[in-house]
C-alpha positions in Angstrom: 103.0 138.2 100.2 103.5 138.5 104.1 103.0 135.5 106.3 99.3 135.4 107.2 98.0 137.5 104.4 94.5 136.6 103.5 94.1 135.4 99.9 93.2 138.7 98.2 90.8 137.1 95.5 87.7 135.1 95.6 88.6 132.4 93.0 91.7 130.6 91.7 92.4 128.0 89.1 94.4 124.8 90.0 97.1 125.1 87.2 99.5 122.3 87.9 101.1 120.1 90.4 105.0 120.5 90.8 107.5 118.2 92.2 109.5 120.3 94.7 110.7 119.7 98.2 109.2 121.9 100.8 112.8 123.0 101.8 113.8 123.8 98.4 110.6 125.8 97.9 111.1 127.8 100.9 114.8 128.5 99.9 114.0 129.6 96.5 111.3 132.1 97.4 113.1 133.2 100.5 110.4 132.8 103.1 109.3 129.9 105.4 106.2 128.0 104.4 103.0 128.7 106.3 101.4 125.4 107.9 98.1 124.4 109.2 95.3 122.0 109.2 92.1 122.1 107.1 89.2 120.2 108.3 88.6 117.3 106.0 91.9 117.6 104.2 94.4 117.4 106.9 97.7 119.3 107.4 99.2 121.5 104.6 101.9 123.7 103.8 101.7 126.7 101.6 103.3 130.0 100.4 101.5 132.8 98.5 103.4 134.8 96.0 103.0 137.9 94.0 105.2 137.5 90.9 107.3 140.3 89.2 104.1 140.4 86.7 101.9 141.2 89.4 100.1 137.9 89.1 99.2 136.1 92.4 99.7 132.6 93.0 99.6 130.0 96.0 101.6 126.8 96.1 100.0 124.5 98.4 100.8 120.9 99.5 98.4 118.8 101.6 100.3 116.0 103.5 98.0 113.2 102.5 99.5 110.0 101.7 97.8 109.5 98.3 99.6 109.8 95.1 100.4 112.0 93.1 102.2 114.3 95.4 103.5 117.8 95.0 102.6 121.4 95.5 99.4 122.5 93.7 99.9 125.8 91.9 96.8 127.8 92.3 96.5 130.9 90.0 94.3 133.9 90.9 91.2 133.8 88.8 91.9 137.1 87.0 95.3 136.0 85.7 96.3 134.3 82.5 96.9 130.8 83.9 99.2 129.5 81.2 101.3 132.6 81.5 101.5 132.7 85.1 102.2 128.9 85.3 105.3 129.4 83.1 106.3 132.2 85.3 106.4 130.1 88.3 108.3 127.3 86.6 110.9 129.9 85.6 111.1 131.3 89.1 111.5 127.6 90.6 113.7 126.5 87.7 111.4 123.7 86.8 111.1 122.1 83.4 107.3 121.8 82.1 107.8 118.1 81.2 108.7 117.4 85.0 105.2 118.5 86.2 103.1 115.7 87.9 99.9 117.0 86.7 98.8 120.0 84.3 95.4 121.4 84.0 93.4 120.9 80.7 93.1 124.7 80.6 96.9 125.2 80.1 98.2 126.0 76.8 101.7 124.6 75.7 
């Protein structure tokens, strides 16, 4: 999605936390990450993607110092969360067993 595009859906599901460096994520998706500051949460960096399937995802990382750390995968609420997460992992070449955290709503 073009930089600055407003999130086109009203809800999302936090699917997982993925261990990937900002530079690697930007290189793989082919666009620079958007950065900003959110009141109460601090600095963040993110990218929104429309996958080949049409599913919308946002990968966002808050620069808080608390563990665990990684990019949160947010899946648009109208998508199949498990299928979409697996598509994101395939795109980024990340093994499911390397995820920092996985939502209980995810099917294996």
